[in-house]
N, C-alpha and C positions, 0 to 999 in steps of 0.2 A: 484572512487572506485565502485565496483560491490557488490550489496547486494543480498543474496539469503534467502528467507523465506521458511522454510520447510512446506510441506503439510501433516499434521497429524490429526488424529481423536482423540478427547477426552483428549487431553493434549496440553500444550503450544507449539506453533510452534517456532522452533529455528531460530534465525537470525544470518547469517554469512556474513563476509566481505572478499572480495579479494581486497587487496590494489592496487591502480594504481601505476605505469603503468602496465597494464596487458600484458602478452606475450603468445606465443604459448607453452611455457614450462609448466610443472606441477605447479599448484598454490595451496598452502595450505590455506584453508579458516579459518578465525579467528572468534570464537563465540563472538558476541557483544551484544546479548540480546535475549529476547523471547517475544512472543505476545500470549495472550489468549483472544479470543473473548468471550463476555458474555454468549452466547449460546453454551456450549461445545459440544452439540450433533450435531450442524450444523457447528460450527466454524472451518471448514476446509478451510484455506485460499487458494483461487484459482487465485487471481490476485492482482496486486499492481503496484504502480508507484510513483516516486518522482517528485514533482512539478518542473516546469522550474526554479523557483527561489531558489530551494533547501531548502525551509522552511517547506514543508509539505510532508506527505506520505499518500496516499490513499491505503487501502487494502479492498478486498471484499472476501466473501465466497459465498455459493450458494444462500443465501437470503438477506444478509445484507452487509453494507459497513461502514467503520470507517476511520477517518482521524486522523493522529498524527501531531501535530504542534510543531515545534522547538521553544524553548524559544527565545525571542528577546533580552535577556540580552547579552551584549558584551562578547566575548570570549567563548561562549558556543560551545562545540564540537558537530558536527553533530550526532555522535553515541549516544548522550544523548536522541535523539528523541524517541528511543525505550522504554524509561522509562516514556514518556508522557501519559496522559490519552487518551483513545480512545473516539473520538467524533463521534456520529452516523451521517451518511450522507444518505439521502433518494435518491436512484438511480431509483426509480420508480419500476414498475412491471417487473420482469425478471423471465422467466421460470426456469432457472437454471444458476445463475450468474457464469460467468467464467472469465471475464476480466474487468479491469477498468483502465483508464489512464486520465491524465490531457491534456487539449488542449495545443497547443504551447505557448499561452499567459497566461495559468493558469486560465482563466476566465470561464472555463467549464470543466465538467467531461464527459467522454464517457464510456459507459458500454455496455456489450453485453452478450449473453447467448450462449448456445450450441444448436445444432440441427437446422434444417431448418423449417420455415424461421428464420433467425437469425437477430433480430432487433438491430440497433445501437441506443442507448438511449443517448441523450445529456441533461445534467443537467447544467444550467447556475449557476454561483456562484457569490457571492458578496465578494469582497476582501477588506480588510481594506485599507482605503486611496484611493480607486478608485471609 
């Protein structure tokens, strides 16, 4: 599935899903949730990614980042992740946060800004059971 999070100011961002398999034809997105960062003045979501294991989502705005964690209870649908609490994540100093993603093994986050020079920030993570 493909998820789209809208980029809006001062209100909750909508979360929409295009169900797999995707094709080249017109696809109608289904609303599945909304996200509101604590700082509504800054909370314009600019980047995000789903972890390689499909259990976490990282989202960022210009200054902050938050992670959503899927419940580990059996039978929980992925779309319930949008109702989970936002857990703050420190990505370090970014001039204007624009993008964030997980490393291929999920053990680090990468973040970057806009404008040159454009640093790539790596934040190592501790994963449960590792």
